[in-house]
NUTIKOL-186626 format. One record per atom (N, C-alpha, C): y, x, z. Coordinates in steps of 0.05 Angstrom, whole numbers, padded with zeros to 5 digits, always signed. Each point is the difference from the previous one (the first is absolute). Layout:
YXZ ...
***
This chain:
+00198+00287-00703 +00025-00032+00008 +00007+00010+00022 +00033+00001+00008 +00006+00012+00017 +00012-00038+00011 -00005+00012+00020 +00003-00035+00037 +00027+00014+00015 +00018-00019-00009 +00018+00000+00019 -00010+00003+00023 +00009+00007+00032 -00007+00015+00011 +00013-00027+00030 -00028-00016+00009 +00013-00025+00014 +00034+00005+00011 +00011-00020+00001 +00020-00004+00022 -00007-00002+00038 +00018+00032+00012 -00002-00011+00020 -00001-00014+00026 -00006-00010+00014 +00010-00021+00019 -00002+00007+00037 +00034+00001+00006 +00017+00011+00016 -00024-00019+00028 -00014+00000+00003 +00001-00012+00032 -00034-00013-00005 -00009+00003+00031 -00031-00008+00003 -00008-00030+00007 -00009-00017-00022 +00012-00013+00003 -00031-00023+00025 +00014-00009+00012 -00006-00032+00021 -00012-00022-00010 -00025-00012+00011 +00005-00025-00011 -00024-00033+00029 +00014-00011-00012 +00004-00029+00018 -00033+00004+00009 -00018-00003+00026 -00024-00009+00003 -00005-00006+00001 -00031-00014-00007 -00010-00020-00014 -00017-00013+00024 +00011-00019+00021 -00025+00001+00036 -00018-00020-00017 -00023+00006+00015 -00024-00016-00012 -00010-00010+00030 -00001-00029+00009 -00025-00007+00022 -00026+00013+00005 -00012-00001+00026 -00029+00008-00002 +00002-00020+00026 -00030+00000+00008 -00007-00010+00022 +00008+00031+00017 -00005+00022+00003 -00017+00016+00017 +00034+00017+00006 +00019-00019-00008 +00028+00019-00006 +00021-00013+00023 +00028+00005+00004 +00009-00006+00019 +00043+00013-00004 +00001+00012+00016 +00030-00006-00005 +00022+00030+00009 -00032+00006-00006 +00018+00047+00007 +00019+00006-00016 -00013-00010-00031 +00019+00014-00011 +00039-00012-00007 -00001-00023+00030 +00033+00002+00009 +00004+00006+00019 -00017+00014+00022 +00004+00024+00025 +00002+00026-00011 -00026+00005-00004 -00002+00029-00011 +00018+00012-00020 +00012-00029-00028 +00023+00021-00031 +00020-00021+00007 +00001-00021+00017 +00030-00017+00003 +00002-00017-00019 -00025-00010-00013 -00006-00014-00035 -00005-00029+00008 +00032-00026-00018 +00000-00011+00007 -00029-00032-00023 -00014+00014+00025 -00026-00018-00008 +00003-00039+00000 -00007-00007-00023 -00002-00039+00003 -00012-00004+00028 +00020-00023+00004 -00005-00021+00021 -00030-00003+00005 -00011+00002+00040 -00012-00009-00011 -00029+00003-00023 -00006+00034-00007 -00022+00009-00022 -00005+00017+00030 -00034+00006-00012 -00016+00026+00015 -00009+00022-00035 +00027+00011+00008 +00000+00018-00033 -00013+00037+00012 -00026-00016-00015 -00024+00034+00005 +00022+00018-00020 +00002-00005-00015 +00002+00020-00027 +00040-00007-00013 +00004+00033-00017 +00017+00001-00009 -00002+00008-00026 +00002-00001-00016 +00004+00007-00033 +00015+00022-00006 +00017+00016+00018 +00018+00010-00010 +00002+00020-00036 -00021+00001-00016 +00013+00005-00023 -00036-00006-00013 +00007-00031-00013 -00020-00009-00013 +00016-00009-00031 -00019+00016-00017 +00000-00017-00030 -00021-00023+00005 -00004-00028+00012 -00022-00018-00005 +00018-00020-00017 -00005-00020-00010 -00002-00018-00022 +00015-00025+00036 -00018-00001+00024 -00012-00007+00001 +00027-00004+00038 +00001+00030-00002 +00027+00016+00016 +00017+00019-00014 +00021+00006-00001 +00016+00019-00024 +00022+00003+00020 -00005+00024-00003 +00033+00020+00011 +00020-00008-00015 +00023+00005+00012 +00023-00004-00010 +00024+00029+00010 +00009-00004-00013 +00015+00030+00010 +00027-00009+00016 +00009+00006+00020 +00026-00007+00009 +00027+00007+00006 -00021+00030-00004 +00041+00018+00010 +00015+00013-00033 +00014+00006+00000 +00012+00007-00027 +00006-00004-00022 +00001+00003-00033 +00003+00004-00022 -00016-00018-00007 -00030+00012+00010 -00028-00012-00009 -00004-00040+00015 +00011-00002+00025 -00003-00034+00019 -00008-00019-00020 -00015-00008+00001 -00002-00022-00019 -00040-00004-00011 +00003+00038-00005 -00031+00005-00022 -00021-00004+00017 -00019-00013-00015 -00028+00002+00011 -00015+00034-00010 -00017+00000+00022 -00015+00021+00011 -00016-00009-00034 -00009-00009-00015 -00019-00009-00028 +00031+00004-00020 +00020+00000-00004 +00025+00011-00004 +00000+00021-00011 +00012+00018+00021 +00003+00025+00011 -00025+00017-00020 -00035-00011+00000 -00021+00008-00016 +00007-00001-00028 +00009-00021-00008 -00012-00001-00039 +00021-00003-00004 +00035+00012+00021 +00033+00010-00015 -00002+00027+00005 +00003+00015+00019 +00007+00012+00012 -00019+00017+00011 -00025+00009-00014 -00021+00010+00011 +00005+00036+00003 +00012+00009-00019 +00003+00030+00016 +00018+00002+00011 +00033-00010+00000 +00012+00009+00019 -00009-00012+00028 -00016-00023-00005 -00005-00003+00033 -00031+00018+00020 -00013+00002-00027 -00025+00002+00016 -00017+00030-00019 +00019+00019-00011 -00008+00020-00010 -00013-00005-00031 -00001+00021-00010 -00009+00013-00038 -00036-00002+00027 +00003+00014+00012 -00028-00002+00007 -00018-00028+00005 +00020-00026+00010 -00023-00032+00010 -00014-00003-00024 -00026-00009+00016 -00016-00011-00016 +00007-00019-00015 -00022-00009-00026 -00006-00017-00010 -00002-00035+00008 +00002-00014-00005 -00006-00031+00009 +00017-00016-00003 -00006-00028+00001 +00014-00015+00002 +00020-00001+00021 -00015+00002+00025 +00022-00010+00025 +00005+00021+00014 +00021+00007+00029 -00008+00021+00010 -00012+00011+00010 -00025+00021+00003 -00020-00003+00015 -00004-00001+00026 +00012+00005+00023 -00002-00001+00023 +00010-00024+00015 +00000-00008+00024 +00010-00022+00023 -00002+00013+00024 +00028-00012+00008 +00000+00017+00027 +00003-00015+00013 -00009-00001+00025 +00009-00023+00026 -00002+00002+00022 +00019-00008+00026 -00002+00006+00030 -00024-00034-00006 -00021+00007+00035 -00012-00013+00002 +00002-00003+00024 +00002-00024+00025 -00001+00009+00018 -00024-00024+00014 -00016+00018+00014 -00025-00013+00007 -00004-00021+00028 +00017-00007+00004 +00002-00012+00030 -00033-00012+00008 -00019-00004-00019 -00030-00013+00004 -00007+00013-00018 -00030+00015+00007 -00022+00011-00019 -00009-00016-00032 +00012+00027-00008 +00005-00020-00035 -00048+00001-00002 +00004-00031-00025 -00025-00008-00002 -00014+00037-00012 -00024+00003+00011 -00027+00021-00020 -00005-00004-00031 +00011+00011-00016 +00015+00006-00026 -00014+00031-00016 +00007-00005-00026 -00020+00008-00015 +00019+00005-00024 +00018+00019-00027 +00007-00007-00014 -00011+00010-00023 -00005-00015-00027 -00025+00015-00028 +00010+00022-00007 -00023+00020+00001 -00002+00025-00016 +00015-00003-00034 +00007+00017-00017 +00006-00001-00030 -00024-00002-00010 -00023-00003+00006 -00037+00011-00009 +00005-00044+00000 -00006-00007+00025 -00002-00032-00007 +00023-00019+00005 +00023+00011+00002 +00021-00023-00001 +00011-00017-00031 -00003+00001-00003 +00005-00016-00039 -00037-00023+00010 -00020+00017+00008 -00020-00030-00008 +00003-00009+00024 +00011-00002+00017 +00002-00031+00024 +00027-00008-00008 +00019+00016-00010 +00019-00017-00015 +00025+00002+00029 +00007+00027+00002 +00015+00010+00019 +00020+00025-00008 +00007+00021+00015 +00020+00030-00009 -00003+00010+00021 -00010+00027-00009 -00003+00017+00017 +00026+00011+00015 -00010-00003+00030 +00018+00018+00013 -00012+00016+00025 +00023+00028-00004 -00009+00019+00022 +00035+00005+00005 -00010+00006+00028 +00033-00006+00010 -00011+00023+00026 +00034+00005+00018 -00003+00014+00016 +00011-00009+00023 -00010+00005+00032 +00026-00010+00021 +00008+00018+00005 +00033-00002+00020 +00007+00005+00020 +00000+00007+00014 -00005+00001+00022 +00007-00011+00031 +00026-00001+00011 +00027-00023-00006 +00027+00010+00017 +00005-00003+00035 -00022-00014-00002 -00007-00015+00031 -00014-00008+00017 -00016+00000+00021 -00022-00009-00004 +00001-00007+00044 -00012-00010+00003 +00005-00020+00020 -00025+00020+00026 -00007-00005+00015 -00024+00017+00020 -00016-00010-00013 -00031+00013-00001 -00022-00008-00002 +00006-00010-00037 +00029-00004-00019 -00020+00000-00022 -00010+00011-00011 -00019-00014-00032 -00019+00014-00006 -00005-00011-00028 -00017+00011-00019 +00004+00000-00032 -00041+00005+00007 -00010-00016-00025 -00022-00016+00007 -00008+00020-00035 -00017+00013-00019 +00007+00011-00026 -00045+00011+00003 +00003+00005-00017 -00038+00001-00014 -00011-00018+00012 -00030+00010+00000 -00026-00003+00017 -00007+00013+00019 -00015-00007+00019 -00020+00017+00013 -00011+00002-00005 -00019+00032+00003 -00017+00007-00005 -00030-00007+00009 -00014-00010-00031 -00022-00009+00008 +00007-00034-00030 +00019-00005-00003 +00005-00033-00020 +00005+00013-00002 -00026-00027-00029 +00004+00000-00021 +00009-00019+00000 -00006-00013-00037 +00006-00032-00005 -00010-00027+00011 -00031+00006+00012 -00017-00019+00012 +00003-00003+00025 +00011+00026+00014 +00015-00008+00030 +00017+00011+00000 +00018-00012-00010 +00027-00004-00002 +00001-00045-00002 -00028+00011-00025 +00011-00041-00008 -00015-00010+00025 -00033+00010+00016 -00004-00010+00020 +00010-00005+00028 +00026+00029+00002 +00022-00004+00021 +00018-00034-00004 +00017+00009-00028 +00005-00031-00004 -00020-00024+00012 -00004-00012-00006 -00017-00018-00002 -00014+00006+00039 -00005+00023+00014 +00002-00017+00031 +00024+00006+00007 +00024-00001-00016 +00025+00004+00017 +00005+00042+00027 -00006+00009-00016 -00001+00028+00021 +00026+00016-00021 +00001-00012-00021 +00006+00017-00030 +00018+00020+00018 +00019+00000+00021 +00027+00023+00007 -00016+00032+00008 -00033-00022+00008 -00014+00036+00012 -00001+00024-00032 +00003-00020-00026 -00002+00027-00017 +00012+00014-00013 +00032-00002+00028 +00019+00016-00022 +00012+00021+00036 +00012+00017-00026 +00009+00021+00026 +00023-00010+00010 +00007+00005+00031 +00020+00001+00000 +00022+00015+00017 +00016+00009-00019 +00017+00019+00009 +00027-00004+00012 +00007+00002+00025 +00023+00004-00001 +00019+00012+00004 +00017-00010-00012 +00036+00012-00007 +00024+00008+00022 +00013+00013-00008 +00030-00010+00001 +00020+00011-00012 +00025+00007+00005 +00014-00002-00030 +00006+00029-00006 +00000+00002-00021 +00010+00010-00017 -00032+00012-00009 -00029-00013-00005 -00018+00022-00005 +00003-00023-00027 -00028+00012-00020 -00006-00028-00024 -00019+00010-00006 -00005-00018-00017 -00034+00002-00013 -00003-00018-00029 -00016+00019-00024 +00008-00001-00024 -00023-00020-00008 -00004-00021-00007 -00014-00031-00015 -00014-00008-00022 -00020+00022-00009 +00000-00002-00031 -00007-00034-00007 -00011-00004-00021 -00010-00020-00005 -00025-00011+00008 -00014-00011+00010 -00024-00002+00013 -00002+00004+00028 +00023+00015+00016 +00000+00002+00025 +00007-00031+00025 -00034+00000+00005 +00004-00022+00024 +00027+00009+00016 +00010-00022-00008 +00028+00008+00033 +00003-00027+00010 +00021-00003+00030 +00017-00022+00007 +00027+00027+00027 +00016-00013-00004 +00017+00001+00015 +00010-00015+00020 +00001+00021+00040 -00008-00006+00010 +00034-00020+00008 -00004-00014+00020 +00019-00004+00002 +00011+00007+00018 +00036-00003+00004 +00028+00026+00013 -00011+00024-00018 +00006-00005-00018 +00011+00022-00024 +00020-00011-00025 +00011+00022-00001 +00032+00005-00021 -00012+00005-00030 +00003+00004-00013 -00010+00014-00017 +00017+00006-00025 +00005+00022-00002 +00007-00003-00040 -00024+00001-00014 +00001-00006-00022 -00026-00003-00010 +00016+00006-00036 -00026+00025-00019 +00005+00004-00021 -00023-00005-00014 +00005-00017-00026 -00034-00015-00008 +00009-00003-00032 -00013-00003-00017 -00001-00003-00023 +00000-00027+00001 +00015-00010-00043 +00002-00027+00020 -00022-00019-00015 +00004-00012+00018 -00028-00015+00004 +00008-00011+00019 -00008-00035+00001 -00011-00025+00022 -00017-00007+00012 -00024+00011-00015 -00036+00000+00005 -00009+00018+00031 +00001-00031+00008 -00020+00010+00035 -00029-00019-00005 -00015+00006+00004 -00022-00012+00019 -00013+00000+00021 +00007-00021+00017 -00002-00005+00033 -00025-00009-00010 -00021+00019+00018 -00026+00003+00009 -00001-00018+00037 +00011+00015+00013 -00002-00015+00022 +00036-00006+00019 +00004-00018+00012 +00029-00006+00009 +00005-00013+00028 -00024+00015+00006 +00006-00012+00046 -00003-00018-00001 -00010-00022-00007 -00008-00037-00002 +00028-00006+00005 +00019+00011-00010 +00021-00016+00004 +00017-00015-00023 +00011-00025+00009 +00014-00022-00014 +00027+00021-00024 +00013-00006-00020 +00026+00002-00015 +00018-00017+00004 +00017+00004-00016 +00020-00006+00012 +00013-00031-00003 -00031-00013-00016 -00013-00021-00011 -00010-00012+00031 +00003+00016+00010 -00032-00016+00014 -00014-00005-00003 -00018+00017-00016 -00034-00011-00026 -00002+00034+00007 -00021+00004+00002 -00012+00034-00002 +00014+00013-00022 +00013+00023-00009 -00010+00011-00030 -00019+00019-00015 +00007-00027-00024 -00021+00000-00023 -00013+00052+00012 -00029-00008+00006 -00008+00028-00008 -00010+00009-00018 -00014+00018-00016 -00006+00028-00027 -00018+00012+00012 -00027-00022+00011 -00017+00011+00006 -00017+00025-00029 +00001-00012-00007 -00025+00013-00036 +00013+00021-00008 +00029-00019+00001 +00009+00032-00022 +00011+00018+00030 +00009-00002+00015 +00000+00021+00016 -00030+00030+00006 -00018-00015-00001 -00026+00023-00010 -00005+00002-00014 +00015-00012-00018 -00005+00009-00041 +00024+00027+00002 +00014+00005+00014 +00022+00013+00016 +00004+00017+00018 -00014+00003+00021 +00007+00017+00022 -00029+00038-00015 +00016+00012+00017 -00024+00020-00002 -00008+00013+00023 -00025-00005+00004 -00010+00009+00014 -00006+00021+00011 -00007+00014-00007 +00003+00035+00001 +00032+00015+00017 +00009-00021-00001 +00032+00009+00009 +00001-00008+00035 -00012+00025+00015 -00003-00013+00021 +00013+00019+00022 +00019+00012-00010 +00013+00024+00011 +00029+00001-00002 +00019-00018-00002 +00024-00007-00009 +00013+00018+00020 +00025+00023-00006 +00012+00011+00011 +00030+00007+00004 +00018-00003+00024 +00030-00008+00007 +00007+00022-00017 +00031-00002-00005 +00009+00024-00010 +00024+00004+00021 -00006+00029+00013 +00022-00008+00016 +00035+00004+00007 +00007-00001+00030 +00035+00001-00019 +00002+00019+00006 -00005+00023-00012 +00011+00033-00002 -00015+00002-00033 -00017-00007-00006 +00003-00006-00039 +00021+00001-00011 +00021+00019-00016 +00017-00013-00017 -00013-00023-00034 -00029+00002-00003 -00005-00010-00029 -00016-00026+00012 +00003-00028+00003 +00002-00014+00025 -00035-00023-00019 +00001+00002-00035 -00016-00002-00018 +00004+00007-00029 -00026+00013-00015 +00022+00003-00035 -00038-00012-00008 +00013-00009-00016 -00022-00008-00026 +00010-00007-00024 -00016-00010-00007 +00010-00007-00033 +00035-00024-00013 -00006-00012+00022 +00020-00018+00002 +00025+00004+00019 +00004+00007+00023 +00021+00012+00011 +00002+00037+00013 +00014+00007+00011 +00001+00025+00013 +00032-00018+00030 -00016+00006+00020 +00013-00011+00026 +00012+00034+00017 +00017+00004+00005 +00005+00022+00023 +00016-00015+00016 +00001+00018+00020 +00012-00012+00022 +00023+00027+00006 +00028+00005+00001 +00016+00011+00007 +00016-00005+00026 +00009+00020+00022 +00008-00008+00024 +00019+00023+00000 +00040-00012-00001 +00017+00015-00002 +00011+00005+00022 +00019+00024-00001 +00014-00002+00033 +00025-00020+00003 +00004-00004+00008 +00032-00015+00014 +00022+00009-00005 +00009-00017-00027 +00034+00017+00003 +00003+00019-00019 -00027+00005-00030 -00001+00009-00011 +00006-00002-00036 -00017+00014-00008 +00014-00006-00034 -00026+00015-00012 -00020-00028-00025 -00023+00021-00010 +00000-00001-00029 +00001+00007-00016 -00013-00016-00030 -00018-00016+00011 +00002-00018-00019 -00025-00012-00010 -00007-00005-00022 -00010+00012-00006 -00024+00010-00030 +00010+00003-00013 -00002+00007-00026 +00018+00016-00025 +00001-00027-00022 +00035-00002-00017 -00007-00012-00020 -00017+00009-00020 -00009-00043-00010 -00029+00006-00008 -00010-00019+00010 +00007+00005+00022 -00037-00002+00029 +00018-00024+00015 -00027-00025-00007 +00001-00024+00006 -00016+00001+00028 +00010-00020+00024 -00015-00005+00024 +00018-00023+00007 -00016-00007+00024 +00005-00022+00014 +00008+00006+00032 +00014-00010+00008 +00002+00022+00023 +00005-00017+00030 -00004+00007+00025 -00002-00033+00011 +00006+00022+00030 +00009-00017+00028 +00004+00010+00009 -00013-00007+00028 -00018+00013+00012 -00019+00003+00033 +00018-00003+00010 +00006+00010-00001 +00028-00007+00026 +00022+00022+00012 +00031+00004+00012 +00020+00017-00007 +00008-00020-00027 +00028+00009-00003 +00014+00002-00025 +00000+00011-00023 +00016-00008-00015 +00018+00021-00019 +00016-00014-00019 +00019+00013-00020 +00014-00010-00022 -00016+00017-00019 +00002-00010-00039 -00004+00021-00011 +00006-00024-00025 +00025+00015-00022 +00008-00011-00018 +00025-00017+00006 +00001-00002+00034 +00024-00019-00001 -00019-00024+00021 -00023-00012+00001 -00003-00021+00012 -00021+00007+00021 +00004-00005+00024 -00010+00004+00017 -00024-00008+00010 -00024+00010+00021 -00027-00017-00007 -00006+00009+00031 -00014-00018+00008 -00004-00006+00039 -00037+00004-00014 -00013-00013+00032 -00019+00009-00005 -00015-00034-00005 -00012+00012-00014 -00015-00025-00021 +00008-00003-00028 +00016+00013+00001 +00015-00007-00030 -00019+00016-00029 +00011-00006-00015 -00025+00011-00030 +00030+00003-00019 -00009+00024-00011 +00022+00001-00024 -00010+00007-00022 +00003-00003-00030 -00012+00018-00031 +00022+00027+00012 -00010+00023-00009 +00016+00020-00001 -00006-00005-00041 +00026-00003-00006 -00006-00005-00045 -00009+00035-00005 -00016-00001-00023 +00000+00027+00003 +00030+00008-00013 +00009-00007-00016 +00026-00005-00011 +00018+00020+00023 -00005-00019+00021 +00025+00024+00017 +00009+00015+00003 +00027+00014+00000 +00018+00021+00001 -00014+00017+00015 -00004+00021-00010 -00005+00029+00032 +00017-00013+00016 +00037+00000-00006 +00019-00007+00012 -00004-00018+00025 -00022-00024-00008 +00007-00013+00024 -00034-00015+00018 -00003+00031-00007 -00031-00010-00002 -00008+00026+00039 +00016+00011+00010 +00002-00010+00025 +00000-00017+00029 -00010+00010+00013 -00018-00026+00026 +00019+00009+00029 +00020-00004+00007 +00011+00006+00015 -00010-00024+00039 -00012+00021+00013 -00018-00028+00012 +00026+00001+00019 -00002-00013+00032 +00017-00011+00020 +00003+00010+00023 +00002-00004+00024 -00004+00005+00025 -00029+00016+00012 -00019-00001-00021 -00032-00009+00024 -00010+00016-00035 -00020+00002+00013 -00024+00007-00019 -00013-00017-00026 +00003+00007-00018 -00005-00026-00016 -00036+00015-00011 -00019-00029-00005 -00024+00012-00016 +00002-00031-00031 -00011+00007-00018 +00000-00003-00032 -00030-00001-00003 +00006-00017-00017 -00031-00004-00016 +00012+00006-00026 -00021+00009-00010 +00016+00000-00029 -00024-00003-00018 -00004-00022-00015 -00022-00009-00024 +00011+00022-00038 -00026+00000+00000 +00015+00012-00030 -00029-00012-00008 +00000-00002-00035 -00019-00006-00023 -00030+00027+00014 -00023-00010-00015 -00018+00028+00007 -00005+00012-00021 -00018+00024+00007 +00000+00015-00018 -00003-00009-00016 -00013-00010-00017 -00017-00015-00025 +00016-00020-00006 +00019-00016+00011 +00009-00019-00008 +00011-00009-00027 +00007+00021-00017 +00014-00004-00021 -00018+00017-00012 
***
């Protein structure tokens, strides 16, 4: 039985960001990317591409303006996401910008083997540092010799920060955060985050601060202790010159640097990807993109429209595609 080929989409897809207020956030998205943020709010996260019931991305350009990401996933899956798109009721990735003006909680996301039992969703992610203030750092993994008992004792004594390696970072660094890896983002970092479509976070320590309502934020010590991989003692950064920043069964993220005033094809017809501009500027399919902009390049975008034209300076992109075993 034959099936008609999907109708081609002659545009890249841009979405309205969904801003999330966080106690550790600030106004950096306005300063760095020119975003119009809600007045008087400290914005820690901008959900750029999201198929969550509480935060649905909506197309803002072209013939598909007004369509939600979920509607595209249900009605235009092959046209937008390609014949190799994974099965599942929702788009499987969530793409964010994080503006950490203060250090995030020490936290963990549940692995597949225990997420359901804990009432959560598994979550593997990666971070690409697009701006780092001097002295900024990430906290990832556990120190040698720290097991569940030692960690629990450190929580009780208030010395848990000593149990987590501190990794100094600069702009261009990246790191893969598999589910089960203990982690926190330090202050002074702007990060592009690619992750599974999940919003389950278990906080194990929050630096003794209060939330936006003036009360301490809830901790999830029991759940965290069930999730933390205490063998994860040597987390490693991915250096800025690495062409592939992360590759797993959920997603693959590449860094692409294109010379100023150059033209380069972006993938092949049939390829789905998410394009993000880190620095510089570019135009694709008539859509102009600047730092902090994200766009979906549909699988059905014709080859004639897949040329990326850069502006007057070298331009750096992140390209996200589905993982190798996603389908």
